[in-house]
C-alpha positions as CSV (number, residue, x, y, z in Angstrom):
1,M,97.5,109.8,53.0
2,K,96.0,106.9,55.0
3,P,97.1,104.2,57.5
4,I,98.9,101.2,56.1
5,F,98.6,99.3,59.4
6,K,96.3,99.3,62.4
7,H,96.3,96.9,65.4
8,L,94.2,97.1,68.6
9,F,96.0,95.6,71.5
10,P,94.3,94.0,74.6
11,G,96.0,96.4,77.0
12,I,97.8,99.7,77.4
13,I,100.8,100.2,75.2
14,Q,103.7,101.0,77.5
15,H,106.6,101.1,75.1
16,I,107.5,100.5,71.4
17,S,111.0,100.0,70.0
18,Y,112.5,98.8,66.8
19,F,114.8,95.9,65.8
20,G,115.9,93.8,62.8
21,S,117.6,95.2,59.7
22,K,117.0,97.9,57.1
23,N,115.6,95.3,54.8
24,N,113.6,93.4,57.4
25,P,112.5,95.7,60.2
26,F,110.3,94.9,63.2
27,I,108.5,96.8,66.0
28,W,108.5,95.4,69.5
29,V,105.4,96.4,71.5
30,D,105.3,96.1,75.3
31,I,101.7,96.3,76.8
32,S,100.2,96.0,80.2
33,E,96.9,94.1,80.6
34,N,95.5,94.2,84.2
35,S,99.0,94.8,85.5
36,V,100.4,91.8,83.5
37,K,103.0,92.6,80.9
38,R,102.6,91.1,77.4
39,W,104.9,91.3,74.4
40,F,104.0,91.6,70.7
41,V,106.1,91.9,67.5
42,V,105.0,93.6,64.3
43,H,106.8,92.5,61.1
44,L,106.7,95.7,59.0
45,K,107.2,93.8,55.7
46,T,104.2,91.5,56.1
47,K,102.2,93.8,58.5
48,H,101.7,90.7,60.7
49,C,101.4,91.1,64.5
50,S,102.1,88.1,66.8
51,E,102.5,87.7,70.6
52,I,105.8,86.3,72.0
53,A,106.7,85.0,75.5
54,N,107.6,87.5,78.2
55,P,110.5,86.5,80.5
56,F,109.9,89.3,83.1
57,E,109.7,88.7,86.8
58,S,107.5,90.9,88.9
59,S,110.2,91.5,91.5
60,L,112.5,93.1,88.9
61,I,112.3,96.4,86.9
62,Y,113.3,96.1,83.2
63,S,114.3,99.0,81.0
64,W,114.8,98.9,77.3
65,I,118.3,99.9,76.2
66,D,118.6,99.0,72.5
67,A,118.5,96.1,70.0
68,A,120.9,94.4,67.6
69,E,119.5,92.3,64.9
70,H,116.7,90.3,66.6
71,Y,118.1,90.6,70.1
72,G,116.9,93.2,72.6
73,F,119.0,94.5,75.5
74,F,117.3,95.3,78.8
75,S,118.8,96.6,82.1
76,I,117.4,94.8,85.1
77,I,117.1,96.3,88.6
78,E,115.9,94.5,91.7
79,Q,113.1,96.5,93.4
80,G,113.3,97.6,97.1
81,K,114.5,100.4,99.4
82,N,117.9,100.1,97.9
83,P,117.5,99.0,94.2
84,I,120.3,96.8,93.0
85,S,121.4,96.5,89.4
86,Q,121.2,92.9,88.1
87,G,123.0,93.6,84.9
88,V,121.7,93.3,81.3
89,L,119.6,90.7,79.7
90,K,120.0,89.8,76.0
91,I,116.6,88.6,74.8
92,D,115.5,87.0,71.5
93,L,112.7,89.3,70.5
94,K,111.3,86.7,68.1
95,T,110.8,84.1,70.8
96,G,111.0,86.0,74.1
97,T,113.7,83.7,75.4
98,V,116.7,84.9,77.4
99,F,119.8,84.4,75.3
100,E,122.4,85.7,77.7
101,K,122.8,87.7,81.0
102,M,125.7,90.2,81.0
103,D,127.4,92.6,83.3
104,I,126.1,96.2,82.9
105,F,129.4,97.3,81.5
106,S,129.8,94.4,79.1
107,N,131.1,95.3,75.6
108,K,129.1,92.5,74.2
109,L,126.2,94.9,73.9
110,Y,127.9,96.6,71.0
111,T,129.3,93.6,69.1
112,N,126.5,94.0,66.5
113,Q,125.1,97.2,64.9
114,L,122.5,98.7,67.2
115,A,119.0,99.6,66.0
116,S,119.5,103.2,67.1
117,Q,122.5,103.4,64.7
118,I,121.2,101.5,61.6
119,F,117.7,103.0,61.5
120,T,116.5,106.5,61.0
121,I,114.3,107.3,64.0
122,N,113.1,110.9,64.5
123,T,111.3,112.0,67.6
124,P,109.4,115.4,67.7
125,S,110.4,118.4,69.8
126,H,108.0,119.0,72.7
127,Y,106.9,122.5,73.7
128,S,104.7,123.2,76.7
129,S,102.4,126.3,76.9
130,L,105.0,127.8,79.3
131,E,107.7,127.9,76.7
132,V,108.4,131.0,74.5
133,Y,108.0,129.1,71.2
134,F,104.5,127.8,72.1
135,K,103.1,131.3,71.5
136,D,104.3,131.1,67.9
137,F,102.6,127.8,67.4
138,K,99.4,129.1,69.0
139,E,99.2,132.1,66.7
140,F,100.0,129.8,63.7
141,F,97.2,127.4,64.4
142,D,94.8,130.2,65.0
143,K,95.6,131.8,61.7
144,K,96.1,128.7,59.4
145,F,93.6,126.2,60.9
146,N,91.3,128.4,63.1
147,Q,92.1,126.1,66.1
148,Q,92.8,127.3,69.6
149,I,95.6,125.0,70.9
150,D,96.7,124.9,74.5
151,K,98.7,122.8,77.0
152,A,101.5,121.6,74.7
153,I,102.5,120.7,71.1
154,D,104.9,118.1,69.6
155,Y,106.4,119.2,66.3
156,L,108.6,117.5,63.6
157,E,109.5,118.3,60.0
158,A,110.3,115.2,58.1
159,D,110.4,114.4,54.3
160,N,108.6,117.6,53.3
161,K,105.9,117.0,55.9
162,L,105.0,119.0,59.0
163,I,103.7,116.8,61.8
164,F,102.0,118.1,64.8
165,S,100.5,116.6,68.0
166,Y,98.5,119.2,69.9
167,Y,95.7,119.8,72.4
168,L,92.3,121.4,72.1
169,Y,89.5,121.9,74.5
170,E,86.3,120.5,72.9
171,N,84.0,120.1,76.0
172,T,87.0,118.0,77.2
173,W,90.7,117.9,76.4
174,V,91.5,116.1,73.2
175,N,94.9,115.3,71.7
176,K,95.1,115.5,67.9
177,L,97.5,114.5,65.2
178,K,97.9,116.6,62.0
179,V,100.2,116.0,59.0
180,C,100.6,118.9,56.5
181,N,102.7,119.6,53.4
182,L,105.0,122.6,53.3
183,S,102.1,124.7,51.9
184,F,100.2,123.9,55.2
185,H,97.5,121.8,53.4
186,T,96.3,119.0,55.8
187,L,97.1,115.6,54.4
188,F,96.0,113.5,57.4
189,E,94.5,114.1,60.9
190,D,93.3,111.9,63.7
191,Q,92.2,112.2,67.3
192,I,94.8,110.4,69.4
193,E,93.2,110.7,72.8
194,S,90.6,112.4,74.9
195,N,90.1,113.2,78.6
196,E,93.6,112.0,79.6
197,L,96.7,113.7,78.2
198,M,99.3,111.4,76.8
199,G,102.4,113.5,77.5
200,H,105.6,113.8,75.5
201,H,106.4,112.4,72.1
202,T,103.0,111.2,70.9
203,F,104.4,110.0,67.6
204,Q,107.7,109.0,65.9
205,V,109.0,108.8,62.3
206,F,110.7,105.5,61.8
207,E,112.5,105.3,58.5
208,N,109.7,106.7,56.2
209,L,106.8,105.7,58.4
210,I,104.8,107.9,60.9
211,I,104.0,105.7,63.9
212,Y,101.6,106.7,66.7
213,T,99.4,105.2,69.4
214,K,95.7,106.0,69.7
215,N,93.7,105.7,72.9
216,K,96.8,104.1,74.4
217,N,95.9,100.7,73.0
218,E,96.0,101.0,69.2
219,L,99.2,101.1,67.1
220,I,98.8,103.0,63.8
221,I,101.3,103.4,61.0
222,L,101.2,105.9,58.1
223,D,103.3,105.8,55.0
224,N,105.1,109.1,54.9
225,E,105.7,109.1,51.1
């Protein structure tokens, strides 16, 4: 098992989401470089990554809602002591241009199939060291892998694979990814981060791909077959 796609971005990855169709899927990547937002799109069929225009204004807060075909929907809020909703922007994710501005309650958001409905997107369960189930994971890792995990673990079973993101102390805290088969044989592993903890949901399974970010600025895709 090995990566089928790697791309190093010029800033910190803030958010990734998915759009397009089953036969032609894309990943939208939002990064921050020196406090400036930049957008990139990865075409999963061609494995090509390109930058697109970013219509955001610094005075507004934008939050991803969903996508339909190649359009992304973002809620927009004006910053200040009393934040005011500005509605929803429908943005062409292939060009970065604003296609339409809608009311927050507009039904137009659902006129096409949404990405969250047409794609299979699985996010792991997150367990902190304070939760009951974490003790079971800690004993399992000690017995099977001779590793002393701590802090937290993300776990997902998908397509006969067991996927873990977990923390070890190796002179500093490190966040690692491990993919195993159902016999607990390791198929792939990587170090996601060191020093700074990345928090919840350090990977996702999109369709049959394992997608994760490394060192906060590199997007890596594994084929889960």
